[in-house]
N, C-alpha and C positions, 0 to 999 in steps of 0.2 A: 541378403543371405540370412536365412532364418537360423537361429541358434538352437531351437528346441523342436522336437517331435513329440506330440502327445498322442497316446493310443488308449482306446477303451475297447475291451473285449467282453463279450457276453457268452457265458458258458451255461449249458444245461446240466444240472447235477441230479442224479436219480438214486435215491435210497442208499446213501453212503455215509462214510465218516471221513473227513479230510483233515481235521485238526482235533486231536484227542484231549479230553479232560478226564476227570475221574469217572464220570458216568457216560462216556461216549463222546459225541460231538461237542466241541467247545462252542459256547454261545455268548451273546451279549443281549442286553435289553434295549429295545428301541423305545425311547420315552414319548415320541410323537404318536405312534400307533399302538403303544402299550402292548408290545409283542416281543416274544423271545425269538431271536434270529441266530442263525449259524454264521460262523466266520472262519476264515483262514488268515493267519497273520501275514503281514507283508514280508516278514523274514522267510516264511514257508514258501510263499509264492516266488520270491526272489531265488531261493535255493532251487526250486523246481525248474525255473527258467534257466539258471546258470548250469544246472546239471544237464539240461537238454542241449545247451550250447556246447558244453564240453564233450558230450556224447557225439554231437554232429561232427566235430573236428577230431574225434578220437583222441582226446587229451585227458590224461589222468587228473584227478583232483589234487590240489596242492597239499603238502605235508602239514598236518596240524597236530600239536601235542597238548593234551590237557593235563596240567600238573595238579597233583593232590598234595596238600601240605601236611606233613607229619609234625605235630607239636608235642613237646614233652613238658609237663607241668612240674612244679616244685617237688611233688611227691614221686616223680619219675613215671607217672602214668602217661601213656601215649594216646593221642587222638588224631584222627585223620579228617581234614577239612578240605574245602575247595581252594585251589591255588589260582594261577593265571593261565591264560591260553598263549601258547607260543606258535606262531605261524611263520614258516620260512617264506619270506616274500619272494615271489618270482613274477616280475611284471610281464614276462613273456607268456605266462599262463593266462588264458582267457578268463579264468575264474577271478584272478586278481586284477587284470586289466579292466574287465567289465564290472566285476562285483565289488572291487575295493577290499581293503583290510583296515583294521583299526589299530589304535596305539598300544594294544597288548602285544603287538609284534616287537620283539627286541632282538638285537644282535649280541655278540659276545661282550660288547662294551656296555650294553644296557640302553643304548640310544634308541629312542622310539622312531618308528616309521608309521605313516598312515596314508591311506588313499581313500578318498570318498568316492563312492561308486557314481559313475555318470548316469546310471539308471536309477530313477526314483520310482519305487514300485509300491502300490497300495496293497492292503489286504484284499481278500476276495469276500465280498458281502452281497446280500440280495440286491438286485436291481431296484426292488421296492420291497419293503417288509411284508406286503400282502401277496407277493409273487414267489414266496418261498416259505417253507414250513419246517418245523422241528417237531419230531414225535418220538415216542418211546417204544422200545421193542424188547421183549423177553427172549433171550437166546440161551442155548445150552451147549455144553461140551459133552457129546454123547458118544460112548464107545460100546454100546450094547451089541451083542452078537459078533464080536471081533475077537481074534486070538490075542493072547498076551495082555489081557486086561483084567485087573484085579481090584477088589474093594478091600481097603485096609482100615482098621479102626485104631486110632491113636489117642493118647492122652495129651494134655496141654504141653508136656515136655517132649512131644514127638515119639515117645516110647509106645510100641505096639501093645494093644490090650491082649493079655493072654486069653486063650479060647475059653477056659472055664469061667473067667471073669466076664467075658463077652456074653456067654450064654445067660448069666445072671442079669446082666444089664439089659439085654434084649427082653427078657421075661419081665423085668421091672418096668420098662417103658411100653410094653405091650406090642412089640414088633418082632418080625422075623428077618432072617438074613435076606430073603428074597425081596423085602421091602426097600432094600438099599441097592439100587442099580448103579452101574458105572456111568453116572450122569452128574454133571455139575451145572446148576442153573445160575445164570447171570441175569438179573432182572433190571428193568428200567434203563436200558442202554439207549441213549439218544442217537437218532439218525436224522438226516436232512434230505430234502428234495426241493428243486425249484430252479429259478433263473438267477444267476450270480454274475456280478461284474468285477472286473479288475482294471486298474488304470496304471499307465506307465508314462513317465516323462524321460526322454533321452536328451541329455545335454551334449550336443554335438561338439561343442568346444572342447570338452574333456574326454570324449569317447575314445580316441586313439592317442591321447597326449599324456605325457608324464611331466608333472610340474617339477621344475628344478629349484624351487624355493629352498633357501638354506634354513629358514625358520620353521617350516612345516614340510620336511622332506618326504618324498614318495619313493626315493631310490637312494641307495648308498653311493657316495661320490665315486668309489672305485668301479662302479658298474656303468657309469655314464659313457666313458670312452668305448667300452665293450659294445654298447648298443649302437653308438655312432659308427663303429666299424662294421656293424651288421645292417646298415642302411637307415637307421633312425636319424632324423634331421632336426637340428635345433631351430626353433622358431620363436617369435614373439606372439603372445596372445593376450586375452583380457586379464590374465592373472600373472603376467610376467613372462619369464623364459620357460620353455618347455621343449621336450623331445616329442616328435610325432612319428608314429609307426610308418614303415614303408608301405607302398600301395598294395603289394601282394598280401601283407598281413591284414591291411584294412579290408581288402576284398574277401579274404577267407573268413575272418571273424565277423565282418559285417553280414555276410550271408548266413553264418551260423546263428547270429543274434536274431535275424529275421525269422529263421526257422524255429528257434527256441521260443520266441514270443508266440508263434502260431501253434506250436505242437506241444507245449508243456502241459503236464497234468500232475496231480498229486496222487501218488500211489503208495506212499510210505505206510499208510494206516488202513489199506483197503484189501487185506488178504481175504476177508470173507464178505466184504461189502463193496466190491469193485463197481466203479462207474466210469465209462469212457470220458466223461467230462468234456463233451464236444464243444468246440468253439463255434457258436451259431451265428455270431455277427461281430464285426470289427470295424472301427473307424480310425483312420490315421490322419492327423491334422497338425498344422503348426499353431493352431489356436486352441487353447485348453477349453474355452467355453463351448466350442463346437462339439467336442467329444461328449460332453455331459448333456448336451441338448439332443444330439442325434440318436443316442441309445439311452433310453430312460424309462422309468415307470411313471404312469400317470393315474392319479386317483379318480375313480368314477363316482363313487359315493363313499360313505364312511367306512365300509368294510369290503370294498372291492376296488381293484386296480387293474390296469392293462399295460401290456408292453408296447412301447412306441419305438419304432425304428424309422427315423426320418431322414431319407436320403436327399431331401431338398436343401439341406444345410451344407452338406459336403459328401464326397464319395463314401458310401458304406458298402462293406463286403458282407454277403449273407450266404449261409449254407442252405441247401434244399430242405434240411430238417426244420428250418424255421417256419416253413409253410404249415407245419402241423400246429403252430402256435398263433401266428398272425399271417395275414395276406400282405405282402410287400410289393412295391412297384417293380415291374419287369426291368426297369433300368438299373436296379441294384446290381452290384458287381458280385461275381462268384467269389466265395471265401478262399478258394484256391489261389486267387490272384493277389491276395493280401500280402503274402510273403514277399513276392517280387516288388510290390509297391513300397513296403517298409524298406527293403534293400535299396531301391532307387532313391527314396527320400534321404536315406543315410548318405549315399554316395554323391548326392547333389552338393553336399557341403564341401567347401574348399579347405581341407584340413591343413594344408601347408601354407596357405596365405590368409591367415585369420586377421592380420593387421594391415 
């Protein structure tokens, strides 16, 4: 019985921003190929997947409270700074069961709870630095020829410049009112296009189990009996005692996890730079080395690379859109079947009899 499922997905990203920095798309520098590359953090990918999972089973996100700390110094002056994050743990919520929560979670007594996610999720980065690009674009916020649009001249203190003073200023700088249109220019905004990969490891031992450890608790003692009354079963596994979710919950959330991994996309920063971010290929394996070999970039010469999708290693699922980039073997499986394959691999595991 295999304990882990490893997944690599390949996405095509076109003229978009998926992780924002001060000047548009967030980047990192690849020291091997001396190239600036775009990235999405693992946290952003994870949140996108978990949001897709919660949406699939029509479940609301758990309650989160961000506290802000008001400090009063000796002189009586007040400042407001960052506090801590309070999350109401609800292990029945897929976001907490799959996504975990950290020790900033506190109850009324201040006792910490934490659950490490059974899903290990990488950031989204180019499949090869030479198969993606980052470039700059000048954009504008333009409201010419529209109603209820005005141009207002203000001083540094945000006070409006009186008309008689404005006439003098315009004459001094050699401009007219018509030279100032209702347009705001935003220059050198970074965008990205190319082929990007993401990797996921699913720890099946922890996927539907809650550790009953007293030293590193994932659940309050008073909630244990309540879960048992609702079909959760106590078992022994590699990490001691645990509660495992009943089959109907495993089936429901397992299917949603498979759909979420297939259908997730980042759309939080794409109001004007939308990209479908299609999943073009995917491999699901119990061997981590297989996923990195089956979908990879390969250097042709010093400044050129090509995409490799190798289905001789293990079953690879490909979309028809991939034919626009490479020719792949007819025996490759349809990307639509990847969701069922992930679900089947999850449900093969014997969650109730791990020892």
